[in-house]
C-alpha positions in Angstrom: -11.4 -4.4 12.9 -13.4 -7.5 12.3 -16.1 -5.6 10.4 -13.5 -3.8 8.1 -11.9 -7.2 7.5 -15.1 -8.9 6.5 -16.0 -5.8 4.3 -12.6 -6.0 2.6 -13.1 -9.8 2.0 -16.6 -9.4 0.7 -15.8 -6.5 -1.6 -12.6 -7.8 -3.1 -13.6 -11.4 -3.7 -10.4 -12.1 -5.5 -8.5 -12.0 -2.2 -8.2 -14.9 0.2 -8.9 -14.2 3.8 -5.1 -13.7 4.7 -4.8 -11.1 1.9 -8.0 -9.4 3.0 -6.4 -9.1 6.5 -3.2 -7.7 4.9 -5.3 -5.1 3.0 -7.2 -4.2 6.2 -3.9 -3.4 7.8 -2.7 -1.4 4.8 -5.7 0.8 4.5 -5.1 2.9 7.7 -1.5 3.0 6.8 -2.3 4.6 3.4 -4.9 7.0 4.7 -2.6 7.9 7.7 0.4 8.5 5.6 -1.5 10.8 3.2 -3.7 12.6 5.6 -1.4 15.5 6.4 -1.2 16.1 2.7 -5.0 15.8 2.1 -6.0 17.9 5.0 -3.1 20.4 5.5 -2.9 22.6 8.6 -4.3 26.2 8.4 -0.8 27.5 8.6 0.2 25.6 5.5 -2.8 26.6 3.6 -2.0 30.1 4.5 1.4 29.6 2.9 -0.1 28.4 -0.5 -0.3 31.9 -2.1 3.4 32.6 -1.1 5.0 29.3 -2.3 3.8 27.3 -5.3 6.0 24.4 -4.1 3.9 24.1 -1.0 0.8 24.0 -3.1 2.3 21.0 -5.1 2.3 19.0 -1.8 -1.5 19.2 -1.5 -3.0 16.0 -2.7 -6.5 14.4 -2.7 -7.8 11.1 -1.5 -6.9 9.7 -5.0 -3.4 9.2 -3.8 -4.4 6.9 -1.0 -6.8 5.2 -3.3 -3.9 4.6 -5.8 -1.7 3.2 -3.0 -4.5 0.7 -2.1 -5.1 -0.2 -5.8 -1.4 -1.0 -6.2 -1.4 -2.9 -2.9 -4.4 -5.0 -4.1 -2.6 -5.6 -7.5 0.4 -6.7 -5.6 -1.5 -9.0 -3.3 -3.2 -10.7 -6.2 0.1 -11.1 -8.1 1.7 -12.3 -4.9 -1.1 -14.8 -4.6 -0.5 -16.0 -8.1 3.2 -16.4 -7.4 2.5 -18.4 -4.3 0.3 -20.7 -6.3 3.0 -21.5 -8.6 5.6 -21.9 -5.8 7.3 -18.5 -6.4 5.9 -16.9 -3.4 7.6 -15.5 -0.3 9.8 -18.6 0.2 11.3 -18.0 -3.2 11.8 -14.4 -2.4 13.6 -15.1 0.9 15.8 -17.7 -0.9 16.6 -15.0 -3.4 17.5 -12.6 -0.7 19.6 -15.1 1.1 21.6 -15.8 -2.2 22.0 -11.9 -2.8 23.3 -11.5 0.8 25.8 -14.4 0.3 26.9 -13.8 -3.3 26.3 -9.9 -3.5 24.5 -10.6 -6.8 21.0 -10.1 -7.9 18.3 -12.7 -8.5 
């Protein structure tokens, strides 16, 4: 995984090494989650002519790419929030208040 991590870090220079590590972990998750829809079984492909709803389930790699684009955007935004002090600790504090007060932050 070291090669993939260094490639993530090299290609997405805005990410720090910790976020590149997170992205490296999210990449197989995105591809693995969408793979059955990208490469459907022969049985599913055979059902396409009979059921248009099943056809709608077929997606391309664009879905995995969009997932990763959103993840990168989120990591960059999260890094910006951490830099201003509104990072994960602020989120944890908010969650604690929500749990205690049953209100939203």
